[in-house]
DRENMISE-546032 format. One record per residue (C-alpha): residue number from 0; residue in three letters; x, y, z. Coordinates in Angstrom, 2 decimals. Example, Ala and Ser with C-alpha at 12.3 -4.5 7.8 and 13.67 -1.06 7.14 Angstrom:
DRENMISE-546032
seq=0, type=ALA, x=12.30, y=-4.50, z=7.80
seq=1, type=SER, x=13.67, y=-1.06, z=7.14
This chain:
DRENMISE-546032
seq=0, type=MET, x=147.80, y=99.71, z=28.94
seq=1, type=PHE, x=149.81, y=101.21, z=31.81
seq=2, type=LEU, x=152.62, y=99.76, z=33.90
seq=3, type=LEU, x=152.36, y=100.01, z=37.67
seq=4, type=ALA, x=155.46, y=100.81, z=39.73
seq=5, type=GLY, x=156.80, y=99.06, z=42.79
seq=6, type=ILE, x=159.46, y=100.66, z=44.99
seq=7, type=PRO, x=162.27, y=102.21, z=42.89
seq=8, type=GLY, x=165.54, y=100.30, z=43.17
seq=9, type=HIS, x=163.91, y=97.40, z=45.05
seq=10, type=GLU, x=162.09, y=95.59, z=42.26
seq=11, type=ALA, x=163.91, y=92.34, z=43.07
seq=12, type=ASP, x=162.68, y=92.53, z=46.68
seq=13, type=SER, x=158.98, y=92.82, z=45.81
seq=14, type=LEU, x=158.11, y=89.52, z=47.49
seq=15, type=TRP, x=159.68, y=90.68, z=50.77
seq=16, type=PHE, x=157.76, y=93.95, z=50.66
seq=17, type=SER, x=154.54, y=92.00, z=50.13
seq=18, type=ILE, x=154.79, y=90.51, z=53.65
seq=19, type=PRO, x=154.40, y=93.80, z=55.62
seq=20, type=PHE, x=151.87, y=95.13, z=53.10
seq=21, type=CYS, x=149.71, y=92.00, z=53.32
seq=22, type=SER, x=149.97, y=92.11, z=57.13
seq=23, type=LEU, x=148.79, y=95.73, z=57.19
seq=24, type=TYR, x=145.86, y=94.95, z=54.89
seq=25, type=LEU, x=144.88, y=91.99, z=57.08
seq=26, type=ILE, x=144.99, y=94.15, z=60.24
seq=27, type=ALA, x=142.96, y=96.89, z=58.51
seq=28, type=ILE, x=140.26, y=94.48, z=57.31
seq=29, type=LEU, x=139.98, y=92.55, z=60.59
seq=30, type=GLY, x=140.10, y=95.70, z=62.76
seq=31, type=ASN, x=137.41, y=97.58, z=60.85
seq=32, type=CYS, x=135.20, y=94.50, z=60.52
seq=33, type=LEU, x=135.47, y=94.00, z=64.29
seq=34, type=ILE, x=134.42, y=97.63, z=64.92
seq=35, type=LEU, x=131.43, y=97.22, z=62.57
seq=36, type=PHE, x=130.45, y=93.90, z=64.19
seq=37, type=VAL, x=130.59, y=95.38, z=67.71
seq=38, type=ILE, x=128.50, y=98.43, z=66.75
seq=39, type=LYS, x=125.94, y=96.34, z=64.84
seq=40, type=THR, x=125.44, y=93.72, z=67.56
seq=41, type=GLN, x=125.39, y=96.02, z=70.61
seq=42, type=ARG, x=122.18, y=98.06, z=70.67
seq=43, type=ASN, x=123.57, y=100.44, z=73.31
seq=44, type=LEU, x=126.11, y=101.58, z=70.68
seq=45, type=HIS, x=123.40, y=102.66, z=68.21
seq=46, type=GLN, x=124.17, y=106.31, z=69.01
seq=47, type=PRO, x=125.37, y=109.14, z=66.72
seq=48, type=MET, x=129.06, y=108.92, z=67.72
seq=49, type=TYR, x=129.23, y=105.17, z=67.03
seq=50, type=LEU, x=127.13, y=105.37, z=63.85
seq=51, type=PHE, x=129.63, y=107.90, z=62.47
seq=52, type=LEU, x=132.45, y=105.58, z=63.59
seq=53, type=SER, x=130.83, y=102.75, z=61.61
seq=54, type=MET, x=130.80, y=105.07, z=58.54
seq=55, type=LEU, x=134.53, y=105.71, z=59.08
seq=56, type=SER, x=135.17, y=101.95, z=59.22
seq=57, type=VAL, x=133.23, y=101.41, z=55.98
seq=58, type=THR, x=135.25, y=104.11, z=54.16
seq=59, type=ASP, x=138.49, y=102.66, z=55.56
seq=60, type=LEU, x=137.51, y=99.21, z=54.26
seq=61, type=GLY, x=136.60, y=100.73, z=50.88
seq=62, type=LEU, x=139.93, y=102.56, z=50.68
seq=63, type=ALA, x=141.88, y=99.41, z=51.58
seq=64, type=ALA, x=139.89, y=97.30, z=49.09
seq=65, type=SER, x=140.48, y=99.87, z=46.33
seq=66, type=THR, x=144.28, y=99.66, z=46.50
seq=67, type=LEU, x=144.60, y=95.97, z=47.49
seq=68, type=PRO, x=144.17, y=94.26, z=44.06
seq=69, type=THR, x=147.01, y=96.08, z=42.26
seq=70, type=MET, x=149.29, y=96.15, z=45.33
seq=71, type=PHE, x=148.82, y=92.38, z=45.57
seq=72, type=SER, x=149.46, y=92.00, z=41.83
seq=73, type=VAL, x=152.67, y=94.09, z=41.84
seq=74, type=PHE, x=154.33, y=92.91, z=45.05
seq=75, type=LEU, x=153.18, y=89.29, z=45.29
seq=76, type=LEU, x=152.67, y=88.25, z=41.67
seq=77, type=ASN, x=155.11, y=90.71, z=40.04
seq=78, type=ASN, x=152.44, y=91.57, z=37.45
seq=79, type=ARG, x=152.63, y=95.30, z=36.67
seq=80, type=GLU, x=150.31, y=95.64, z=33.68
seq=81, type=ILE, x=146.91, y=97.27, z=34.04
seq=82, type=ALA, x=144.37, y=98.13, z=31.33
seq=83, type=ILE, x=143.16, y=101.71, z=31.03
seq=84, type=ASP, x=139.56, y=100.88, z=31.99
seq=85, type=ALA, x=140.66, y=98.97, z=35.10
seq=86, type=CYS, x=142.99, y=101.84, z=36.00
seq=87, type=LEU, x=140.22, y=104.45, z=35.68
seq=88, type=SER, x=137.87, y=102.29, z=37.75
seq=89, type=GLN, x=140.46, y=101.97, z=40.49
seq=90, type=LEU, x=141.26, y=105.69, z=40.67
seq=91, type=PHE, x=137.52, y=106.43, z=40.79
seq=92, type=PHE, x=137.07, y=104.25, z=43.89
seq=93, type=ILE, x=140.31, y=105.41, z=45.57
seq=94, type=HIS, x=139.47, y=109.10, z=45.22
seq=95, type=SER, x=135.77, y=108.61, z=46.01
seq=96, type=PHE, x=136.52, y=106.79, z=49.27
seq=97, type=SER, x=139.19, y=109.38, z=50.16
seq=98, type=ILE, x=136.65, y=112.18, z=49.78
seq=99, type=MET, x=134.08, y=110.15, z=51.75
seq=100, type=GLU, x=136.56, y=109.62, z=54.58
seq=101, type=SER, x=137.28, y=113.36, z=54.72
seq=102, type=ALA, x=133.53, y=114.07, z=54.86
seq=103, type=VAL, x=133.00, y=111.48, z=57.61
seq=104, type=LEU, x=135.78, y=113.09, z=59.67
seq=105, type=LEU, x=134.00, y=116.44, z=59.23
seq=106, type=ALA, x=130.68, y=114.90, z=60.32
seq=107, type=MET, x=132.40, y=113.43, z=63.39
seq=108, type=ALA, x=133.85, y=116.85, z=64.26
seq=109, type=PHE, x=130.34, y=118.32, z=64.03
seq=110, type=ASP, x=129.08, y=115.45, z=66.22
seq=111, type=ARG, x=131.69, y=116.25, z=68.92
seq=112, type=PHE, x=130.83, y=119.96, z=68.74
seq=113, type=LEU, x=127.12, y=119.28, z=69.31
seq=114, type=ALA, x=127.83, y=116.78, z=72.12
seq=115, type=ILE, x=129.94, y=119.36, z=74.00
seq=116, type=ARG, x=128.10, y=122.57, z=73.10
seq=117, type=LEU, x=124.48, y=121.32, z=73.24
seq=118, type=PRO, x=124.46, y=118.09, z=75.29
seq=119, type=LEU, x=120.75, y=118.34, z=76.18
seq=120, type=ARG, x=119.66, y=118.75, z=72.54
seq=121, type=TYR, x=122.33, y=116.41, z=71.09
seq=122, type=ALA, x=120.10, y=113.33, z=70.66
seq=123, type=SER, x=117.16, y=115.35, z=69.30
seq=124, type=ILE, x=119.36, y=117.07, z=66.67
seq=125, type=LEU, x=121.30, y=114.02, z=65.47
seq=126, type=THR, x=118.44, y=111.58, z=64.96
seq=127, type=ASN, x=118.95, y=108.33, z=63.04
seq=128, type=GLU, x=117.13, y=109.82, z=60.05
seq=129, type=ARG, x=119.44, y=112.85, z=59.93
seq=130, type=ILE, x=122.52, y=110.65, z=60.31
seq=131, type=GLY, x=121.25, y=108.52, z=57.41
seq=132, type=ASN, x=120.78, y=111.66, z=55.29
seq=133, type=ILE, x=124.31, y=112.81, z=56.17
seq=134, type=GLY, x=125.66, y=109.39, z=55.10
seq=135, type=LEU, x=123.74, y=109.58, z=51.82
seq=136, type=ALA, x=125.05, y=113.12, z=51.15
seq=137, type=ILE, x=128.62, y=111.91, z=51.80
seq=138, type=ILE, x=128.21, y=109.10, z=49.23
seq=139, type=ILE, x=126.59, y=111.37, z=46.62
seq=140, type=ARG, x=129.33, y=114.00, z=46.97
seq=141, type=GLY, x=132.17, y=111.47, z=46.83
seq=142, type=VAL, x=130.79, y=109.60, z=43.82
seq=143, type=GLY, x=129.29, y=112.58, z=41.98
seq=144, type=LEU, x=132.48, y=114.65, z=41.93
seq=145, type=HIS, x=134.58, y=111.84, z=40.47
seq=146, type=ILE, x=132.33, y=110.65, z=37.65
seq=147, type=PRO, x=133.24, y=113.76, z=35.55
seq=148, type=ALA, x=136.95, y=113.26, z=36.44
seq=149, type=VAL, x=136.88, y=109.72, z=35.01
seq=150, type=ILE, x=134.96, y=110.86, z=31.89
seq=151, type=LEU, x=137.51, y=113.66, z=31.29
seq=152, type=LEU, x=140.40, y=111.18, z=31.61
seq=153, type=LYS, x=138.68, y=108.62, z=29.37
seq=154, type=ARG, x=138.46, y=111.08, z=26.47
seq=155, type=LEU, x=142.23, y=111.74, z=26.47
seq=156, type=PRO, x=144.56, y=109.87, z=24.07
seq=157, type=TYR, x=147.28, y=107.64, z=25.58
seq=158, type=CYS, x=149.67, y=106.83, z=22.76
seq=159, type=ARG, x=152.05, y=104.30, z=24.31
seq=160, type=ILE, x=152.55, y=102.09, z=27.34
seq=161, type=ARG, x=153.84, y=104.28, z=30.16
seq=162, type=THR, x=154.89, y=103.61, z=33.74
seq=163, type=LEU, x=152.87, y=105.14, z=36.57
seq=164, type=SER, x=154.48, y=106.39, z=39.80
seq=165, type=TYR, x=152.72, y=103.98, z=42.19
seq=166, type=SER, x=151.37, y=100.45, z=42.41
seq=167, type=TYR, x=147.84, y=101.85, z=42.00
seq=168, type=CYS, x=146.21, y=104.48, z=39.80
seq=169, type=LEU, x=145.73, y=108.08, z=40.96
seq=170, type=HIS, x=144.15, y=110.97, z=39.05
seq=171, type=PRO, x=147.21, y=113.32, z=38.82
seq=172, type=ASP, x=149.46, y=110.42, z=37.81
seq=173, type=VAL, x=147.21, y=109.09, z=35.02
seq=174, type=MET, x=146.46, y=112.61, z=33.81
seq=175, type=LYS, x=150.18, y=113.25, z=33.13
seq=176, type=MET, x=150.37, y=110.13, z=30.95
seq=177, type=ALA, x=148.07, y=111.67, z=28.31
seq=178, type=SER, x=149.39, y=112.90, z=24.98
seq=179, type=ALA, x=147.11, y=115.95, z=24.85
seq=180, type=ASN, x=146.25, y=119.20, z=26.59
seq=181, type=ILE, x=145.26, y=118.42, z=30.20
seq=182, type=ALA, x=144.40, y=121.96, z=31.35
seq=183, type=LEU, x=140.69, y=121.11, z=31.82
seq=184, type=ASN, x=141.51, y=117.93, z=33.75
seq=185, type=SER, x=143.99, y=119.78, z=35.95
seq=186, type=SER, x=141.51, y=122.58, z=36.69
seq=187, type=TYR, x=138.73, y=120.14, z=37.55
seq=188, type=GLY, x=141.08, y=118.15, z=39.78
seq=189, type=LEU, x=142.09, y=121.32, z=41.66
seq=190, type=PHE, x=138.43, y=122.33, z=42.04
seq=191, type=THR, x=137.59, y=118.88, z=43.45
seq=192, type=VAL, x=140.44, y=118.97, z=45.98
seq=193, type=LEU, x=139.66, y=122.51, z=47.17
seq=194, type=SER, x=135.89, y=121.96, z=47.39
seq=195, type=THR, x=136.27, y=118.72, z=49.37
seq=196, type=LEU, x=139.53, y=118.14, z=51.24
seq=197, type=GLY, x=140.30, y=121.86, z=51.50
seq=198, type=LEU, x=136.81, y=122.81, z=52.65
seq=199, type=ASP, x=136.49, y=119.84, z=55.02
seq=200, type=SER, x=139.82, y=120.49, z=56.74
seq=201, type=GLY, x=138.96, y=124.17, z=57.21
seq=202, type=LEU, x=135.57, y=123.31, z=58.74
seq=203, type=ILE, x=137.15, y=120.69, z=61.03
seq=204, type=VAL, x=139.60, y=123.33, z=62.34
seq=205, type=LEU, x=136.68, y=125.75, z=62.82
seq=206, type=SER, x=134.73, y=123.07, z=64.72
seq=207, type=TYR, x=137.61, y=122.53, z=67.13
seq=208, type=ILE, x=138.08, y=126.26, z=67.67
seq=209, type=MET, x=134.41, y=126.41, z=68.72
seq=210, type=ILE, x=134.84, y=123.25, z=70.84
seq=211, type=LEU, x=137.82, y=124.84, z=72.64
seq=212, type=LYS, x=135.83, y=128.03, z=73.28
seq=213, type=THR, x=133.03, y=125.92, z=74.78
seq=214, type=VAL, x=135.44, y=123.81, z=76.87
seq=215, type=LEU, x=137.22, y=126.89, z=78.25
seq=216, type=SER, x=133.87, y=128.24, z=79.46
seq=217, type=ILE, x=133.45, y=125.15, z=81.69
seq=218, type=THR, x=134.29, y=125.98, z=85.29
seq=219, type=THR, x=136.33, y=122.99, z=86.53
seq=220, type=TRP, x=139.46, y=121.47, z=84.95
seq=221, type=GLU, x=138.12, y=117.98, z=85.57
seq=222, type=GLN, x=135.05, y=118.63, z=83.41
seq=223, type=ARG, x=137.19, y=120.32, z=80.76
seq=224, type=LEU, x=139.49, y=117.32, z=80.48
seq=225, type=LYS, x=136.51, y=114.95, z=80.42
seq=226, type=ALA, x=134.95, y=116.90, z=77.53
seq=227, type=LEU, x=138.22, y=117.03, z=75.58
seq=228, type=ASN, x=138.88, y=113.33, z=76.18
seq=229, type=THR, x=135.83, y=112.47, z=74.06
seq=230, type=CYS, x=137.59, y=114.16, z=71.11
seq=231, type=VAL, x=140.98, y=112.44, z=71.37
seq=232, type=SER, x=140.15, y=109.49, z=69.09
seq=233, type=HIS, x=138.70, y=111.77, z=66.43
seq=234, type=ILE, x=141.70, y=114.12, z=66.60
seq=235, type=CYS, x=144.05, y=111.14, z=66.10
seq=236, type=ALA, x=142.01, y=109.87, z=63.12
seq=237, type=THR, x=141.96, y=113.36, z=61.55
seq=238, type=LEU, x=145.72, y=113.86, z=62.01
seq=239, type=LEU, x=146.45, y=110.41, z=60.55
seq=240, type=PHE, x=144.46, y=111.27, z=57.43
seq=241, type=TYR, x=145.49, y=114.89, z=56.84
seq=242, type=ILE, x=149.16, y=114.94, z=57.92
seq=243, type=SER, x=150.12, y=112.21, z=55.44
seq=244, type=LEU, x=148.00, y=113.94, z=52.75
seq=245, type=ILE, x=149.62, y=117.36, z=53.35
seq=246, type=SER, x=153.10, y=115.78, z=53.44
seq=247, type=LEU, x=152.41, y=114.04, z=50.13
seq=248, type=SER, x=151.22, y=117.34, z=48.60
seq=249, type=MET, x=154.41, y=119.06, z=49.78
seq=250, type=ILE, x=156.53, y=116.28, z=48.25
seq=251, type=HIS, x=154.70, y=116.80, z=44.92
seq=252, type=ARG, x=155.32, y=120.56, z=45.19
seq=253, type=PHE, x=159.06, y=120.20, z=45.86
seq=254, type=LYS, x=159.55, y=117.02, z=43.87
seq=255, type=GLU, x=162.99, y=118.00, z=42.57
seq=256, type=LYS, x=164.45, y=118.22, z=46.09
seq=257, type=ALA, x=162.77, y=115.09, z=47.46
seq=258, type=LEU, x=163.91, y=111.49, z=47.27
seq=259, type=PRO, x=161.73, y=109.35, z=44.95
seq=260, type=GLU, x=161.31, y=106.77, z=47.75
seq=261, type=SER, x=159.86, y=109.41, z=50.13
seq=262, type=GLN, x=156.99, y=110.15, z=47.73
seq=263, type=ILE, x=156.24, y=106.45, z=47.29
seq=264, type=PHE, x=156.31, y=105.63, z=51.01
seq=265, type=LEU, x=154.22, y=108.69, z=51.97
seq=266, type=SER, x=151.60, y=107.63, z=49.44
seq=267, type=TYR, x=151.49, y=104.12, z=50.92
seq=268, type=LEU, x=151.28, y=105.58, z=54.44
seq=269, type=HIS, x=148.38, y=107.85, z=53.43
seq=270, type=PHE, x=146.30, y=104.99, z=52.05
seq=271, type=LEU, x=147.31, y=102.29, z=54.57
seq=272, type=LEU, x=147.85, y=103.91, z=57.98
seq=273, type=PRO, x=144.31, y=105.33, z=58.58
seq=274, type=PRO, x=142.54, y=101.99, z=57.86
seq=275, type=VAL, x=145.08, y=100.16, z=60.06
seq=276, type=LEU, x=145.31, y=102.59, z=62.99
seq=277, type=ASN, x=141.78, y=104.04, z=63.21
seq=278, type=PRO, x=140.19, y=100.87, z=64.68
seq=279, type=ILE, x=143.16, y=100.46, z=67.03
seq=280, type=VAL, x=142.89, y=104.06, z=68.29
seq=281, type=TYR, x=139.12, y=103.82, z=68.79
seq=282, type=SER, x=139.44, y=100.42, z=70.50
seq=283, type=ILE, x=141.98, y=101.82, z=72.96
seq=284, type=LYS, x=140.49, y=105.27, z=73.59
seq=285, type=THR, x=136.73, y=104.57, z=73.47
seq=286, type=LYS, x=135.59, y=102.91, z=76.68
seq=287, type=GLU, x=132.39, y=101.36, z=75.31
seq=288, type=ILE, x=134.09, y=99.89, z=72.23
seq=289, type=ARG, x=136.93, y=98.51, z=74.37
seq=290, type=LYS, x=134.45, y=97.02, z=76.83
seq=291, type=GLN, x=132.40, y=95.27, z=74.15
seq=292, type=ILE, x=135.51, y=93.88, z=72.39
seq=293, type=ARG, x=136.74, y=92.44, z=75.69
seq=294, type=LYS, x=133.28, y=90.96, z=76.26
seq=295, type=ILE, x=133.30, y=89.27, z=72.84
seq=296, type=PHE, x=136.76, y=87.76, z=73.36
seq=297, type=HIS, x=135.85, y=86.68, z=76.89
seq=298, type=GLN, x=132.73, y=84.90, z=75.59
seq=299, type=ASN, x=134.76, y=83.20, z=72.85
seq=300, type=ASN, x=137.38, y=82.05, z=75.36
seq=301, type=SER, x=134.67, y=80.70, z=77.67
seq=302, type=THR, x=133.03, y=78.83, z=74.79
seq=303, type=MET, x=136.39, y=77.30, z=73.77
seq=304, type=ARG, x=137.08, y=76.19, z=77.34
seq=305, type=ILE, x=133.64, y=74.51, z=77.60
seq=306, type=ARG, x=134.18, y=72.70, z=74.29
seq=307, type=TRP, x=137.65, y=71.51, z=75.27
seq=308, type=GLY, x=136.32, y=70.50, z=78.69
seq=309, type=HIS, x=133.75, y=68.24, z=77.06
């Protein structure tokens, strides 16, 4: 058994903290479901860019759903206990969906590079079959890398009830609770981070360097801005994901000099902000998505008026 943590020094205010957290979860679920509904129902959006966006929405929903049960339990029900098996299951899903989201962001960067560099061959390269294979590879990598991590944690002895740092289970946090040598677990965790998040972020930067080189070769500023404008939503989504992650890593590195609350809040921001803001950013910045959402709401309003009229 482990004990989950709320916000240090504000345990008595857990119910008040549950209101903004529940609101954010509700926005994340509704926003991403709306994006998925629009892409599924509008055949003109069955294109590579929007198919990758639907993958991003699925991973955002998975990430939100992975942290929701224990956040709800801690802040709304004030129940902090969690069994070891439930804790390991949760950290498996949290880390798997995090790695999947990173991979989807990399795939979207590759998509933008092809659309700008090879516009005439774009549709023939990114066929539906290839996009499906990319999605399958993303799932296999995310799940496959974290099965050994859970097995390695499961074999460790945990001698007494100990309090975790967050209101959900994370690999580094649970690993430190063990009463045994964790060198193998630590090494495997580092390998996983470097081979996924580290590699993905490096390849995303490389993609945008190549995109910039292509854009700068375009003759007119109007065409350059038009090409770059197609990347704005993806850049925002990437920054939302990686800036909070890097900040959290820095807090862990300089933990002695940082306030305990800063680590907690950065962790919540990392897992909550991307699912909340990604659908908002894409709804605002992507013309086709914005147009279809307006169309859906307009149709609903018209239907309501007709019903009330009768």
